[in-house]
MARKELO-382545 format. One line per 10 residues: number of its first residue (from 0); their letters; for each residue x, y, z of N, C-alpha, C. Coordinates in steps of 0.05 Angstrom, whole numbers, plus 5000, padded with zeros to 4 digits. Example, Ala and Ser with C-alpha at 12.3 -4.5 7.8 and 13.67 -1.06 7.14 Angstrom:
2
0> as> 5264,4886,5156,5246,4910,5156,5264,4934,5156  5257,4955,5142,5273,4979,5143,5258,5001,5157
REM end
This chain:
104
0> xxxxxxxxxx> 8994,4754,6719,8976,4732,6711,8979,4709,6730  8957,4700,6741,8958,4677,6759,8944,4653,6746  8957,4630,6747,8946,4606,6735,8946,4583,6756  8932,4562,6750,8933,4538,6766,8953,4519,6753  8973,4511,6769,8993,4493,6759,8985,4464,6766  8986,4447,6746,8980,4419,6750,9002,4402,6738  9002,4377,6743,9021,4359,6731,9020,4361,6701  8996,4364,6690,8992,4365,6661,9003,4390,6648  9002,4413,6661,9010,4438,6648,9037,4449,6658  9049,4437,6678,9073,4448,6691,9095,4453,6671
10> xxxxxxxxxx> 9102,4434,6655,9124,4437,6636,9119,4459,6616  9094,4462,6608,9087,4483,6589,9093,4511,6600  9085,4515,6625,9091,4541,6638,9120,4544,6645  9132,4522,6654,9161,4523,6662,9179,4530,6639  9172,4521,6615,9188,4526,6591,9176,4548,6574  9159,4564,6585,9147,4587,6570,9166,4610,6567  9157,4631,6554,9174,4654,6549,9179,4670,6574  9160,4672,6591,9162,4688,6616,9173,4672,6639  9187,4685,6658,9194,4671,6682,9169,4661,6696  9173,4640,6713,9150,4627,6727,9156,4626,6756
20> xxxxxxxxxx> 9135,4634,6772,9136,4631,6801,9114,4612,6808  9120,4591,6824,9101,4571,6832,9098,4571,6862  9074,4576,6871,9067,4575,6900,9056,4547,6906  9071,4531,6920,9062,4505,6928,9048,4507,6955  9023,4498,6956,9006,4502,6979,8987,4479,6983  8972,4480,7005,8950,4460,7010,8928,4475,7025  8903,4465,7022,8880,4479,7034,8882,4479,7064  8894,4458,7076,8895,4456,7105,8918,4471,7118  8935,4484,7102,8959,4497,7112,8954,4526,7119  8956,4532,7145,8951,4560,7155,8970,4580,7143
30> xxxxxxxxxx> 8996,4576,7144,9015,4595,7131,9010,4599,7102  9001,4578,7088,8994,4580,7059,8972,4600,7055  8952,4599,7073,8929,4618,7071,8938,4647,7076  8960,4650,7091,8971,4677,7095,8986,4687,7071  9002,4670,7059,9019,4677,7036,9003,4679,7010  8983,4663,7007,8967,4662,6982,8958,4689,6972  8945,4706,6989,8937,4732,6979,8960,4750,6971  8983,4748,6984,9006,4764,6977,9016,4755,6950  9017,4729,6945,9026,4719,6918,9006,4729,6897  8981,4729,6903,8961,4738,6883,8965,4768,6877
40> xxxxxxxxxx> 8970,4784,6897,8976,4813,6893,9000,4816,6875  9021,4801,6880,9046,4802,6864,9041,4793,6836  9023,4773,6832,9016,4764,6806,9004,4787,6790  8987,4803,6803,8975,4826,6790,8996,4847,6784  9014,4852,6803,9034,4872,6800,9053,4866,6777  9059,4840,6773,9078,4832,6752,9065,4820,6728  9039,4826,6724,9024,4815,6701,9038,4823,6675  9043,4804,6658,9056,4809,6633,9086,4806,6634  9097,4804,6658,9126,4801,6662,9134,4774,6673  9116,4764,6691,9121,4738,6705,9095,4723,6706
50> xxxxxxxxxx> 9096,4697,6700,9072,4680,6704,9073,4669,6732  9052,4672,6747,9050,4663,6774,9030,4640,6776  9038,4618,6786,9020,4595,6788,9017,4585,6816  8993,4574,6822,8987,4562,6848,8986,4532,6843  8999,4516,6859,9000,4487,6856,8992,4474,6882  8969,4461,6883,8960,4446,6906,8976,4420,6908  8992,4418,6929,9009,4394,6932,8993,4369,6937  8969,4371,6947,8952,4348,6952,8944,4335,6925  8941,4351,6905,8932,4341,6879,8955,4337,6859  8978,4349,6865,9001,4348,6847,9027,4342,6862
60> xxxxxxxxxx> 9027,4321,6878,9050,4316,6895,9075,4309,6880  9073,4301,6855,9097,4294,6839,9114,4319,6834  9101,4342,6831,9117,4367,6827,9132,4374,6853  9119,4371,6876,9132,4376,6901,9155,4356,6905  9151,4331,6898,9172,4311,6902,9196,4317,6883  9190,4325,6859,9212,4331,6839,9231,4352,6849  9221,4371,6865,9238,4393,6875,9245,4390,6904  9240,4367,6916,9247,4362,6944,9233,4379,6964  9208,4386,6958,9193,4404,6976,9183,4387,6999  9191,4395,7023,9182,4380,7048,9164,4397,7065
70> xxxxxxxxxx> 9165,4423,7062,9149,4442,7078,9134,4460,7059  9110,4468,7067,9095,4487,7052,9086,4510,7070  9083,4534,7060,9086,4541,7032,9115,4541,7023  9119,4533,6999,9145,4536,6985,9139,4550,6959  9156,4569,6952,9153,4584,6927,9178,4578,6911  9173,4568,6886,9195,4562,6868,9196,4583,6846  9221,4591,6839,9225,4611,6819,9241,4600,6795  9229,4601,6771,9241,4590,6747,9246,4611,6727  9269,4609,6714,9276,4627,6691,9289,4610,6670  9280,4612,6646,9291,4596,6624,9287,4566,6629
80> xxxxxxxxxx> 9266,4559,6643,9260,4531,6649,9275,4519,6672  9294,4535,6684,9311,4525,6706,9302,4537,6732  9303,4521,6753,9298,4530,6780,9322,4548,6788  9316,4573,6795,9337,4592,6802,9336,4602,6831  9313,4597,6844,9310,4605,6872,9287,4590,6884  9287,4589,6911,9266,4575,6926,9263,4590,6952  9238,4594,6961,9232,4607,6987,9213,4589,7002  9219,4582,7027,9203,4565,7043,9192,4581,7067  9166,4578,7072,9154,4591,7095,9138,4616,7087  9126,4628,7108,9110,4652,7104,9129,4676,7101
90> xxxxxxxxxx> 9120,4696,7086,9136,4720,7083,9117,4743,7077  9127,4767,7082,9111,4791,7075,9115,4798,7046  9099,4818,7037,9100,4826,7009,9127,4837,7001  9140,4853,7018,9165,4865,7011,9187,4844,7006  9187,4823,7022,9207,4802,7019,9203,4787,6993  9178,4780,6987,9172,4765,6963,9176,4783,6938  9170,4809,6941,9173,4827,6919,9203,4828,6910  9221,4827,6929,9249,4827,6922,9257,4802,6906  9245,4779,6913,9250,4754,6898,9238,4757,6870  9215,4769,6867,9203,4773,6841,9221,4791,6824
100> xxxx> 9230,4813,6835,9247,4832,6821,9272,4818,6811  9284,4801,6828,9309,4787,6821,9305,4768,6797  9280,4760,6792,9274,4741,6771,9273,4755,6743  9269,4781,6743,9267,4796,6718,9294,4800,6705
REM end
């Protein structure tokens, strides 16, 4: 399941029953455009097990600031409402799939 993460709904998803993966991106970011489709594929692969959200840092910079995000793409991994892992930069599906598996 892929959702749009905003300042208004972030805490709801973060504290939900399922683990949460948040892809922090921006429209002007080339590497973000490379990683985005991979994250979408993984959202489909893990549907019902992990909630995957996309968060535009241009519109929700407070979320990026809260977690000290200085470079995008950055992918944040939450379990039980707590940040448990972070990945910065572009990656292939296999690399990100390992991070998703570790979250379960």
